[in-house]
C-alpha positions in Angstrom: 3.1 11.8 -26.8 0.7 9.5 -25.1 2.8 6.8 -25.1 5.3 8.9 -23.4 2.9 9.7 -20.6 1.9 6.4 -20.3 5.6 5.4 -20.1 6.6 8.2 -17.5 3.5 7.4 -15.2 3.6 3.4 -15.4 6.8 3.1 -13.0 5.0 5.1 -10.3 1.7 3.1 -10.6 4.0 -0.2 -9.9 5.6 1.6 -7.0 2.1 2.1 -5.6 1.5 -1.6 -6.2 4.8 -2.5 -4.4 3.9 0.0 -1.5 0.3 -1.0 -1.4 1.5 -5.0 -1.2 4.0 -4.1 1.6 1.6 -2.1 3.5 -1.1 -4.7 3.4 1.1 -7.4 4.2 2.3 -5.3 7.2 -1.0 -4.9 8.2 -1.8 -8.3 8.5 1.2 -8.9 10.4 0.1 -5.8 12.5 -3.5 -7.4 13.0 -1.5 -10.6 14.5 0.6 -8.2 17.0 -2.3 -6.2 18.1 -4.2 -9.7 18.7 -1.5 -10.6 21.2 1.7 -12.7 19.5 4.2 -10.3 20.1 5.7 -7.6 22.7 3.1 -5.0 23.6 5.6 -2.4 21.9 6.2 -3.5 18.7 2.3 -3.3 17.5 2.3 0.3 17.9 5.7 0.6 16.2 5.1 -1.2 13.1 1.6 0.8 12.8 3.7 3.9 13.2 6.2 3.0 10.4 3.7 2.0 8.0 1.9 5.1 8.4 5.4 6.9 8.0 6.5 4.9 5.0 3.4 5.6 2.8 3.5 9.3 3.8 6.8 9.5 2.7 6.6 7.7 -0.6 3.2 9.7 -1.4 5.2 12.9 -0.3 8.1 12.1 -2.5 5.6 11.0 -5.7 4.0 14.8 -4.8 6.8 16.5 -5.4 7.3 14.8 -8.7 4.2 15.8 -10.2 0.8 15.3 -9.6 0.4 12.4 -12.4 3.1 10.3 -10.5 1.0 10.6 -6.9 -2.1 9.8 -8.9 -0.7 7.0 -10.8 1.1 6.0 -7.5 -2.0 6.1 -5.4 -3.9 4.1 -8.3 -1.3 1.5 -8.0 -1.6 1.5 -4.0 -5.6 1.2 -4.5 -5.2 -1.9 -7.1 -3.5 -3.6 -4.4 -5.9 -2.4 -1.5 -8.7 -4.1 -3.7 -6.5 -7.4 -3.9 -6.2 -7.4 -0.6 -9.8 -7.2 0.3 -10.8 -9.9 -2.1 -7.8 -12.1 -0.7 -9.2 -11.7 2.9 -13.1 -12.2 1.6 -12.1 -15.4 -0.3 -10.2 -16.7 3.1 -13.3 -16.0 5.3 -15.2 -18.1 2.7 -18.0 -15.0 1.7 -18.6 -13.7 -1.4 -17.6 -10.3 -3.0 
């Protein structure tokens, strides 16, 4: 029984990890746009697109089941931790 639950939520965890990777990649791009390396309208548009995408995906997961939402958020948070650690290492700091 436990194997079936694990196999059911694993794709949602992978979806959350992919969403997190895309979200934090777009966040880095967004920071560069806000810093002035692009047209003034592109930074807020990308910011809005990031938020709408994450809201839409998490809403679809929530409509499936609570376990699918929780596992997708877990995958997203895993990628957040990876993104923060990569940034700390890039700045030469310690975690």
